[in-house]
C-alpha positions in Angstrom: 0.2 -0.1 -0.1 1.5 3.4 -0.8 2.4 5.4 1.7 -0.3 8.3 2.9 -3.5 6.2 1.8 -6.2 4.6 3.3 -6.7 0.7 3.2 -10.1 -0.1 2.1 -11.5 -3.0 0.8 -12.6 -2.9 -2.9 -15.7 -3.1 -3.8 -16.9 -0.4 -0.5 -18.1 3.2 -2.0 -15.3 4.3 0.6 -12.7 3.9 -2.3 -10.8 6.8 -3.1 -11.9 7.2 -6.5 -16.0 6.4 -5.9 -15.4 9.5 -3.0 -14.0 11.9 -5.6 -17.1 11.2 -8.2 -20.0 10.8 -5.3 -19.0 13.6 -3.3 -20.7 16.5 -5.6 -23.7 13.9 -6.1 -26.9 14.6 -3.7 -27.5 11.5 -1.4 -30.6 9.2 -2.2 -32.4 8.8 0.7 -34.0 6.1 2.5 -36.9 6.2 4.5 -37.2 3.9 7.5 -40.9 3.3 8.8 -41.3 1.6 12.1 -43.9 1.3 14.9 -43.8 0.2 18.3 -40.7 -1.3 20.0 -39.7 -4.3 18.6 -39.5 -2.5 14.7 -37.9 0.6 16.4 -35.2 -1.6 17.4 -34.9 -3.7 13.9 -35.3 -0.3 11.9 -31.5 0.8 13.6 -30.3 -2.1 12.6 -31.6 -1.9 9.0 -30.1 1.9 9.3 -26.3 0.4 10.5 -26.7 -2.1 7.9 -27.1 0.6 5.0 -24.5 2.8 6.6 -21.5 0.0 6.8 -22.6 -0.7 3.0 -22.4 3.2 1.3 -20.5 5.1 3.9 -21.8 8.5 3.9 -23.0 8.3 0.2 -26.8 7.8 1.6 -29.1 9.3 3.8 -30.8 6.2 5.8 -33.7 8.2 7.8 -35.0 6.5 10.7 -37.0 8.6 13.6 -35.3 8.2 16.9 -39.1 8.5 18.6 -42.4 7.1 17.8 -44.9 9.9 16.6 -47.1 9.3 19.4 -44.2 10.2 21.6 -44.3 13.3 19.8 -41.7 13.8 17.0 -42.5 16.8 15.1 -44.6 15.7 12.1 -42.9 18.1 9.7 -39.9 16.1 10.0 -41.2 13.2 8.9 -43.0 14.5 5.8 -39.9 16.0 4.9 -37.6 13.4 5.2 -40.3 11.1 3.1 -40.7 14.0 0.2 -36.7 13.6 -0.3 -36.9 10.0 -0.5 -36.4 7.5 -3.3 -36.8 4.3 -1.1 -39.2 3.6 1.9 -38.6 0.6 3.6 -41.8 -0.5 6.0 -40.9 -2.5 9.4 -43.7 -4.8 9.9 -44.0 -7.0 12.8 -46.8 -8.8 14.8 -47.4 -5.9 17.2 -48.0 -3.1 14.6 -49.9 -4.6 11.9 -52.7 -2.5 12.5 -51.0 0.6 13.7 -52.0 4.0 11.8 -49.0 5.6 11.4 -47.5 2.7 9.2 -50.8 3.3 7.1 -50.2 7.1 7.1 -46.4 6.9 6.1 -47.3 4.1 3.3 -50.0 6.1 1.7 -47.7 9.4 2.0 -45.1 7.6 0.0 -47.1 5.7 -2.5 -48.7 9.2 -3.1 -45.5 10.3 -3.9 -44.6 8.0 -6.1 -42.0 6.5 -4.1 -41.0 2.9 -4.4 -42.0 1.1 -1.2 -40.7 -2.0 0.5 -43.0 -3.4 2.9 -40.6 -6.4 4.9 -41.8 -8.5 7.4 -40.0 -9.4 10.8 -41.0 -12.7 12.5 -44.2 -13.0 11.3 -45.5 -14.5 7.7 -47.9 -14.1 5.0 -50.8 -15.4 6.8 -50.7 -12.8 9.4 -51.5 -9.9 7.1 -54.2 -11.6 4.9 -56.6 -9.1 6.7 -54.8 -6.0 6.8 -53.8 -3.1 4.3 -50.4 -4.9 3.5 -52.6 -8.0 1.8 -52.8 -6.4 -1.5 -48.7 -5.8 -1.9 -46.1 -6.9 -2.6 -44.7 -7.8 0.8 -40.8 -9.3 1.6 -39.5 -11.6 4.0 -36.7 -9.8 5.7 -33.7 -11.5 3.8 -34.7 -10.9 0.5 -36.7 -7.7 0.9 -33.3 -6.3 2.4 -31.4 -7.6 -0.4 -33.6 -6.4 -3.0 -33.4 -2.7 -1.8 -29.7 -2.5 -1.3 -29.6 -3.5 -5.1 -32.0 -0.6 -5.7 -29.8 1.8 -3.7 -26.8 0.5 -5.5 -28.5 1.3 -8.9 -29.7 4.4 -7.8 -26.0 5.6 -7.2 -24.6 6.9 -10.4 -21.3 5.9 -11.7 -21.8 2.7 -9.5 -19.5 1.0 -11.6 -16.7 2.9 -9.5 -17.9 0.8 -6.3 -15.6 -2.2 -7.9 -16.6 -5.6 -9.0 -16.4 -7.1 -5.3 -19.3 -5.1 -4.2 -21.8 -8.3 -4.5 -19.0 -9.7 -1.6 -18.9 -6.9 0.4 -22.7 -6.1 1.0 -23.3 -10.0 0.9 -20.8 -10.1 4.4 -22.6 -6.9 5.5 -26.1 -8.0 5.2 -25.6 -11.5 6.9 -24.1 -9.5 9.9 -27.2 -7.6 9.7 -29.3 -10.7 9.4 -28.0 -12.2 12.5 -28.4 -9.1 14.3 -32.3 -8.8 13.4 -33.1 -12.6 14.2 -31.2 -12.0 17.7 -33.5 -9.3 18.1 -36.8 -10.9 17.4 -35.7 -13.9 19.6 -35.0 -11.7 22.3 -38.2 -9.7 22.0 -40.7 -12.8 22.3 -42.2 -10.7 24.6 -45.0 -12.3 26.5 -48.9 -11.5 24.7 -51.0 -9.3 26.7 -54.4 -8.1 26.2 -53.9 -5.1 24.2 -52.0 -7.5 21.6 -54.2 -10.6 21.5 -57.0 -7.8 21.2 -55.1 -6.7 18.2 -54.6 -10.1 16.5 -58.2 -11.3 16.8 -59.5 -8.0 15.5 -57.2 -8.6 12.8 -58.4 -12.1 11.9 -62.4 -11.6 11.3 -63.5 -11.8 15.1 -64.9 -8.3 15.2 -64.6 -5.6 16.8 -64.7 -6.3 20.8 -67.1 -4.8 23.1 -65.1 -2.4 26.1 -65.3 -3.0 29.3 -63.7 -4.9 32.3 -63.5 -7.7 29.7 -63.1 -7.6 25.9 -66.5 -9.4 24.6 -66.3 -10.8 20.7 -69.2 -11.6 19.0 -68.1 -14.8 17.5 -65.4 -17.4 17.0 -65.0 -19.2 20.6 -63.2 -22.6 19.9 -62.8 -22.3 16.3 -60.0 -23.8 14.8 -59.0 -20.1 13.2 -59.1 -19.4 16.9 -56.5 -22.0 17.6 -54.7 -21.0 14.7 -54.4 -17.2 15.9 -54.0 -18.0 19.8 -51.2 -20.8 18.9 -49.4 -18.3 17.0 -49.6 -15.8 20.1 -48.6 -17.7 22.8 -44.8 -17.5 24.3 -44.9 -18.6 27.9 -48.3 -20.4 28.4 -51.6 -22.0 26.5 -53.5 -23.8 29.1 -56.8 -25.4 27.6 -60.0 -26.0 30.4 -62.5 -27.9 28.1 -64.6 -30.4 27.3 -63.1 -32.1 25.0 -60.5 -29.9 23.1 -61.3 -31.2 19.6 -60.4 -28.0 17.6 -57.4 -27.5 19.0 -56.3 -30.7 17.7 -58.0 -30.6 14.3 -56.8 -26.6 13.6 -53.5 -26.3 11.4 -51.1 -25.6 14.4 -48.0 -27.4 13.4 -45.5 -24.6 14.4 -47.2 -24.7 17.7 -47.1 -28.5 17.9 -43.2 -29.1 16.4 -41.8 -25.4 17.9 -43.8 -23.4 20.5 -44.8 -26.2 22.6 -41.4 -27.5 22.6 -39.5 -24.2 23.8 -37.7 -24.3 27.3 -40.0 -23.5 30.2 -43.0 -23.2 27.6 -46.4 -24.2 30.0 -48.9 -26.3 28.4 -51.8 -28.0 30.0 -54.7 -29.5 28.2 -57.7 -30.6 30.8 -60.4 -32.7 29.7 -63.2 -34.2 31.3 -62.2 -37.7 32.9 -63.3 -40.0 30.7 -63.5 -43.0 33.3 -66.2 -41.1 35.4 -69.5 -43.0 35.0 -72.1 -39.9 35.0 -69.8 -38.1 32.2 -72.3 -36.4 29.8 -74.6 -39.4 29.7 -77.3 -37.7 28.1 -75.1 -36.7 25.1 -74.5 -39.6 22.0 -71.1 -41.0 21.4 -69.6 -38.5 24.0 -67.4 -40.8 26.2 -66.0 -42.2 22.6 -65.4 -39.2 20.8 -63.7 -37.7 24.2 -61.1 -40.8 24.4 -60.4 -40.2 20.7 -59.1 -36.9 21.2 -57.2 -37.5 24.1 -55.5 -40.4 22.4 -55.0 -38.0 19.6 -53.3 -35.7 22.0 -51.1 -38.2 23.0 -49.9 -39.3 19.7 -49.0 -35.3 19.0 -47.0 -35.0 22.3 -45.2 -38.1 22.0 -44.1 -36.8 18.8 -42.3 -33.9 20.1 -41.1 -35.5 22.6 -43.3 -34.4 25.6 -44.4 -36.8 28.2 -48.6 -36.3 27.6 -48.8 -37.5 31.5 -47.1 -34.0 32.6 -49.5 -31.7 30.7 -52.8 -33.5 30.1 -55.1 -33.6 33.1 -58.6 -34.5 33.8 -61.5 -32.9 35.9 -63.6 -34.8 37.6 -66.4 -31.5 38.0 -69.0 -30.4 35.5 -66.9 -27.8 33.3 -69.3 -24.7 33.7 -66.8 -22.2 31.6 -64.6 -23.0 28.5 -61.7 -21.3 29.7 -58.2 -20.6 27.4 -55.4 -19.1 29.0 -52.4 -17.2 26.8 -49.5 -16.0 28.1 -51.4 -13.0 30.5 -54.8 -13.3 29.0 -58.0 -15.4 29.6 -60.4 -16.0 27.6 -63.6 -17.3 28.2 -67.2 -18.8 27.4 -69.9 -19.6 29.8 -71.4 -23.1 29.1 -75.0 -22.5 28.1 -77.8 -25.3 28.4 -80.8 -25.8 26.7 -84.7 -26.6 28.2 -83.6 -30.3 28.8 -80.3 -29.1 31.1 -78.2 -30.5 27.4 -75.0 -28.2 27.1 -75.3 -26.1 24.2 -72.2 -26.3 21.6 -69.6 -23.4 21.5 -68.0 -23.6 18.7 -68.5 -20.2 17.3 -70.3 -18.7 20.0 -69.4 -14.8 21.4 -66.5 -14.9 24.3 -64.8 -12.8 26.5 -61.3 -11.6 26.8 -59.6 -10.5 30.3 -56.2 -9.5 31.9 -55.1 -12.9 34.2 -53.9 -10.4 37.0 -57.6 -8.3 37.3 -60.4 -10.0 39.7 -62.0 -11.8 36.9 -58.7 -13.4 35.4 -57.6 -14.6 38.8 -61.2 -16.3 39.3 -60.7 -18.4 36.3 -57.4 -18.8 37.2 -57.5 -20.0 40.6 
């Protein structure tokens, strides 16, 4: 290396010849849209990645504070107006946030190329959101595409060297690892607000407000179990009669991944099938109950969990169907017809409440 020169990796925007040409150019701006704590951390990691690859020759705009925390709207709008590319960081906690909708609409109105990118979620979780009609990327492919588009927008990009792909791939892999760690370490327990948002996003309707939130339909449907199984981070309890819908629902990730997490608390409480008095008035109830228990045992054995450790039997007549997801209690009282027969629960209205309030504690007691 010649004395007085800076040792720079070939292929970076930091090479001397590239600097001379790019110094006189206006920086392309990439606007990174986020809302809620998880996407805030992810946005920061993306900004760091872009600045590592392109050094001082792009502006990665990332507001340090959420709009709700008082950041001036005019600063956000100004950054979007001068942007050429927008990234929207989609996570489970922010899919229905109004700020993402606002920023998407603002940038789309300016014909800015916008990349909605999913972090810790998949396509099924955006089906009923405003992002459903859009091209939405998983985070690895999305970030690769963004960086290539930024690269194309830099005039004289040939000055960046023949090894640019290798350089940005190394930086991307570091970014991917950082984002995976952020997602893994932010598996926050689901609270009543988070679960309420998930239910509303998945066609369970808008809840009536009160000490509990009451949903107009959907209790114990397969769709409910799909949503709840994805929401559970620390515990999932089911206190029911046959618990058939959980076993029928498409919850492969729950059975193969969630339930096997260290310290994950799964409990499934059935009617005791050996009681002589059990649901004598319901045709084939005992046979169906035994079959469901057998299926549950098989699923647990496949993933290496001892059924005896998590399957329990209740000798009393269960009067309320209860599902517990992390810090939320979902419940539906069992109604009976004129003959005293229990009515079906599937698809009926239900309520949710926090596990630590008086109602939640009563049902968990």
